[in-house]
N, C-alpha and C positions, 0 to 999 in steps of 0.2 A: 151374477148377470154382469156383462158390459157395458158401460156407460152408456155408450153412444152406437151399438149395436156393429158389424161387419164380423171379420171372422174370430169366432171364438176359439182359444185354445183351453177353454176351462180355468184360466188362472185362481188359484186361491184366494182366500181374503187373509188378513195377519192372522198369526197364530196366535191363539187367545193364550197360551202357555205362560208359563212365569219368563220363559225364555223371550216368548214374543214382547212383553212388555219391558223387557230390559233396556231398547231405545227409548221408554217415554219416563217424564218424569213423575215418579210413586203420586199413590194418592190424589190422581186429580178430580175422582169425584167428589171426595171430601171436600177438598179445595174450592170447588166449585159450588158446594153447596154452601159452605160458607160467605163463600162473596155474595152469593143470594141473598144470605140472612144478614150479610153486612149492609145491604143497600145498594150493591153491585147489578141486578138484576137486570136492570134496563138497558148498563150498558151490555153482558154480554148476549142479550136476546138480542142488541142490533148487532152484534159479530156473529151468533148464528145467522142471522138474516142475510148478512153480507158475505160472509165466509162458509155457507153448507158445508157439512163434512162430509156426508155419504158419499158412497155406501156403507161405509164404514166409521170409526169412529174420528180414525186421524189419521193422517199418513207418519212414517218413522222420517222423524227430519232436526236437523240442531234445533236450540231453542228460539222459538220464534222471535223473541226480543231482540236477537240479532239482527234481524234485518230492519229494525228502525234507528238503533243504534248506529248502523252503520250509517244511515242517510242521514242522521244529524251530526256524524262526524265529519260526512263530507262535505257541510256545508261551511261558509266562511262567516264567520263574526256569531258562533253560535257555540252556545255552552250546551253539554250533556249530561243531565245527575239521575242515577238510578236508584233506586230504591228495592231492595231485595235481601234474601240470602248471602252472607259473604261468600258462598261456594258460586253462587250465581253470577254474582259480578265479577269474582275471576277470573270463571272461566271465559263470560261474555268481552272481558276487557282484553284477556290474553288473546281470544279469537279476531279481536277487530284488530288489536296490532299485528298479528300474524297478516292480517289481508291490508295492511298498508297504513291502518290511522295514524294518523302525527300529532295526535291531540290527547290530552289527558281527560279522563272519565271519570266526573265529578260521584263520588258515593255518599252515601246519606248510613249508616249503620243503625242498629236498631236491638234492643234486647228484646226479650219476652213482657218487660215491666213497660216500656217505650211502645209498644207497640201496642198492649192492651187498656193502656190507661191513654192513648191519645196524642203522647208525648213525642211522636214517630212522625208524624203529621206537623207538629210546630217544629219540629227538629228540618223538616225540610223543607218550611217558611222560612228559618232562619239563612238558612244555607242559600236559598234564593234570594233574598233579600242581601245576603254578602255577594253574591255574583253579579247582581243587576247593576255593573256599570255599563254605564252607555257610550263610554268611549271604547268598549275591548267587544261589547255585545249587541247586535241585533233583537235578540231572542235566546232564551235559556229553555229547553226541553228537559220535561222531568218524567221517568218512565217507572210507575208501578211494575214490577215483577210480581212471581207467584203469589207468594206468602202476604206481602202489602195489601194485594185486591183482595185475596181470601179476608181479609182480617179487616177490609173496607176502609183502606186510607183513604181520604177525599181531595185527591189533588183537582176534583173541579172547583174545591174553596181558594185556590191559589189563586191571587190578584191577575187579573188581565195582562197588567202590566206593570213594571217598578223602574222607575226614573224612566221611563220613554223604551224600556227593553220587554219586548212582549213575554209573556210566561204560558206556554203551552204545557199541560198536564195530560198523560194519556195513561190506559192501563193495557198491557201488554203480557197477559198472563199465557202460560202454555197450556192452560186447560178452556181458552176461549178462543186464542188465534193458531190455527190450523198449521201454518209454514212460518218461515220467515221472512216470507215472498210479499204474503201478505201482511203482515207486521208493514213494511215499506209503505203499504197503503194507510194501518192506522194513523201512521206520522202523517205522510203528505195529505191526506184528508182532511184530515185537524189543522193542518197549515191551510191548506186553499179556504176551508170554513172560518179562519182568525180573518185571511186577506183579503176574501170576499165584504164579510162586513166592514172592514177598513175601508174598503175600495166605496160602500155603497154607503159609508159614512162622510166623504169628504175625498179632496185630493191625495194622490199617494205619488210616491220615490216613484222616478222613472226610471226602464232599466237602464243597463250601461248604453246599450245598444239596443235601434228599435229598428226592425226592418219599414220599408217605404211600401210594401205591398200588406192587402190581407194574413194573417199567418196559420198556421197547422200547428197546433199545441202536441207535442210526442207526449204519450204517457205511457212510462214505461223504461225502464234505465237499460242501454243496449251500448255498443261498441262504437265506441267515440269519432269512430268515420262514417257511421251513420247516418247521424241527423246533417252534416254536409250533404252526403250523398241524396239524402230526399227532397233537400232541397232546390237538387239541381232536377228530379224528376218533376219538383212544382212551379220551377218558372216558368212554364210556356202555359202554366193556368193563370198565371197573374197572382201568384200566392208563395208564401215565403215559408221556409221550418220555423217555428215558434222554439221557445224553448221547451226541454226534457223534464219533466217531471217525474221522479223528485227531482226537485232543483236542487243550485250549488249556492243559490244567495237570495234571499229574502224578496226583495224587491223585484226577482225573476218572476213571484207568482204572480202578482200583478199582468206582467204580458201574457204569462197564461193563460190567464182565465178572461183577458183582452184579446180574445183569436177570432179566426171565421170559424172555425171546428176545430174539435178534440180526432185523435187517429192515438186510439187504444190499440197499441204497439202490445201491449201486453194487456191480455184480458180482463186482468183480475182485479182492477182497482175501482172496486166496485163503490166504497167512499169518497174517492175522489171524482168518477162520475157524478155521482150522486152533487157533488158541489159545482162542478161544469153544468149539469144540466138548471140543479137550481138559479146560473146565470146565464140563463137560455141558447147555453152553446149547445149545440149537434156532437152526438160522439160516434164515430165509425170504425169496426171493427177489423181485423187482418192486418197485412201489413205488406209492404211494395215487395215482395219475395219471390224470386223466378218468375219466366213469364207470364204467367196464368196469373199469380197471385199480384202482379204489378199492374197490370189490366184492368182486373177486378178493380182493384185500391183504387186505381186515378179516376174511375167510371164512378166509385162511389164516392170520392171527393168530391170531383164536379159537381153530383147532383147534390150534394148538402149545400156547395156553396154554390150552385145557382149558375154554372159554369156553361156556356153552349157545349154543344156533343162536339162538333166540330175541331174546339179547340181541344178539347180531352184526347181524342183522334189525330192530332197533328204529336202530342207528347207521347201516345203510345207510337205513333209510329216512328219517330226519333228515336225512344228509350228500346222498345220490343227486341229488335233486331239485334242490335248489341249485346242484351242479355241474353237471347237466343244464341247468340254468335260464342259468347263469354261461356255456356254451358255447354256448347258441342266441341270447345277445344279441350275443355277439360271433364270428359265423363266420367261417372263412377257406376264401375260393374262390382257385386255382390248385394248380397241379401245383409240387412242391418238394423238392428233393433234399436229404440231410441227410447229413453228415459232421463228424467230430472226434475229439477224442484225451481227452476230459474221462470218459467212462465212461457217461456220462448222454444218448447220442445214439439210445439206442430208447426213450426214455422222452418224448423230445421228440418224435420222429415216432408213436408212440401219441397224445401229445395234440393233436397237430397235423390226424392223421385225424380225432380225434372233434370237432374244431370245424369240419372238412368240407374241409380239405387233399386234395388226391391226393399220394401220397409215392411216390414207385416206387422209390426206392432210400437205405436207410439204412445206412453205411462209419462204423464204428467203430475206431479203431486198435487197443483192448484184443480178449483172447482171448475165445472163446467158455468160458461156465460154467454147470454149473446153475443158479445164480442169475439167471441172464439168460433162462432157457427160457421161463419165462411169458410176457416181451415179444416173443422173437422167434417163438414160436408163433402168437401174436395177431396179429404184423405178417405172415407169411409167411401166414395165414390169407386175409389179404387183400390179396394177390399183390406186398407187397415184397419185393424184394430186400437181404436183408441179408448184409452184407459184414464178416466177424469181421476182428482185420488188414488192415484197408483202408489201401494203398498208396494214395500222392498219386496214382500213376499211373491206378489206380480210379479215385478219388473222380473226378478228372479225364475221365475217358471216361465215368462216369454224367453228368455234368455235359452231353459230347457226347451221348448217346447217348439221352437221354429229355428235353434238351429242357426244363429245367421254366423257370418262370416265376420264380422265385427259388430259388437256391443257397444254403445255409446250410453251413459248413463253415472250415476253417482258412484262414490268410492266402492262400495260394497256389492257396486254391481260389475261393475268391473274385476275387483277381486276374484269374483266369483266366474265371470268369462276366462279370466286370464288360469285361473285352476282348473278350467276343462279345455285349457289351452286353443284358448279362442282370443283372438287381437280383442285389444278394447280401449276406449277412450273417457277419460273422465269430461262429463258434459261441462261445467263451469268453467275449467283452467284452460280446455283446448278447442271446445268449441263455441264456446259464448265470445269468448276471445277473440273471435273475426267478423270482419261484417258478415251482413246477410241479405240489404238490402238494397233493391236496382242493380245496376249494372256491374259494380265493386263486391256484390254479396256473390252476385253469380260465378261460381266457380271458385269461391273463397276458401272452401269447405275440400275441393278435391282433394289440394298439394298433401295435405294433414289425415284425410280418410284415406286417400289410397298409397300413402305411405305405412298407414297401419295396418292396410288390406295386405300391402306386401309381404309383412312381417310374419306372415302363415307358415311360411316355410322355418324359419327360426324357431317358432313354439315346436313344430314336428318335431326337430332336432333335438330341441329340450326333454320333449317327451320321449325319447326315443333315448337319451343319454339318461335320463333318471328315469326309467324303466324297472320296476319291482323292486324300487329300494321304499318303497311303504308310504304311509301318511298317518300324520296324526301320531299318538305314542309306537308305531310300530316306525316311522321314520329312521331310515337308516341302514346299515348293511350289519345282519346280525347270524352270530353261529347257531343259536336258538330266538327266534323272534317271541317277542311279549305277547302274551295272549288275555284278551281282557276279560276281567272280573268283574262282573256289574255288581257279583252279590254283593262283594266286601264296599263297593257303592254304595247299594242301598243299605249294608248295614250299618257305614259308621255315617249316612245322612241322618238315617234315623236316629241314631247315637246323638248328635246334635240339637235335632229338632226338642227331642229330651231334654238336653239340659239345657236350650233358651227358654223351654216353657218352666223347667222348674225354677231357673233365675227369677224368671218374669213373675209366678208366684211367691218368690221370694221377697220381691220388691213389693208387691200390693200389698 
């Protein structure tokens, strides 16, 4: 059942077979049960409330801890330490450096003995004390991965600060946090909670730059050109663009909390929203995307800040014609399906539709929240099927069902589309890496999208050229085309299973 209504293509739920489970960490239910028995039930219950997993268990995604790790590695004067299985730490470190991290990742290894006896916690505490040099760091972030979380390693017992260096301990297990996007919120929320308590206790460090007008904190990572563009939209209202959360430096947290209103550009930062609301701040959803989105967003910001409607109307009269002109100058013609795990998928779909594209389906790995409702309502009113917590199977089925001229999605979605001779673009690297907001965002997608749409003729030529060469085991040119023999596979699979059981019995 679609999460939002709209046109249904009867998209499937994740495959419960072993093949369908292959993209997940193994033994998640066992690890979760162990974590609850080890005293982590409150944390897991909080994650269940903040990041609901339905309608199915969990989207297929990279390890969630990548999100929080990446946030920490982008912060100045911040050390990051991981506690987890060596293979997990290796993969996370490799991926982080692949995406441009220029700092080392700390690692506290463990054995069965140190994990069971509690020595691992002592090792983490010793490592943090050794790292806590105020000349080098403002903050040390320690993250429990799956196994230490399941074993109940109590990072909350670490001191709040050592030698003036703040210590932030978080659990980011794959069986508790659905996506890496939401893991960013786990860390951002923990830091906001710490900074809010500091600000409530007394004077705190001022940010390097502080606007002379009330500011709007921007919640969610975005293309670097977008915050200045949002600042231009806010200027006629007497407002300024504030910090972007997740932040790059600790003192920016104070400025983020000291705002007139919070703009939830990415709508899944539930823990962060809780901290802003505890600080008495109003949170506004959606974003200034396209003409309709910009008009509605300016109205919402103006209402939240008590700004006179004539000022808001003046801002709209100033910017909306430019946005409409940019959209008209670079139209997009074609059917496009959109999917991804960044959290901005609904915003991209809105911009594509205002550019003239037909978008029948939008899938996002993130959950449905109150702050995405304006975007969902706008899309559903135009016949778009919006699927929250979209699985890979649902995104692939959308490509098959709707037959788009272009598929925008994750790597396996792009691969699936191209195998069907449909042009495709990877959302994270090719769509997120462009401005989306205000006049600068209008028309920004047209160049890359129209270039991809124009590639259909190349796909047709390649399909015609390779027609008849087979696929999989039959790929190539054969005098006698190989014939699949599934009975042999079944026979030897049964033998392997029997041998494994016999070896297990001997071990017992």
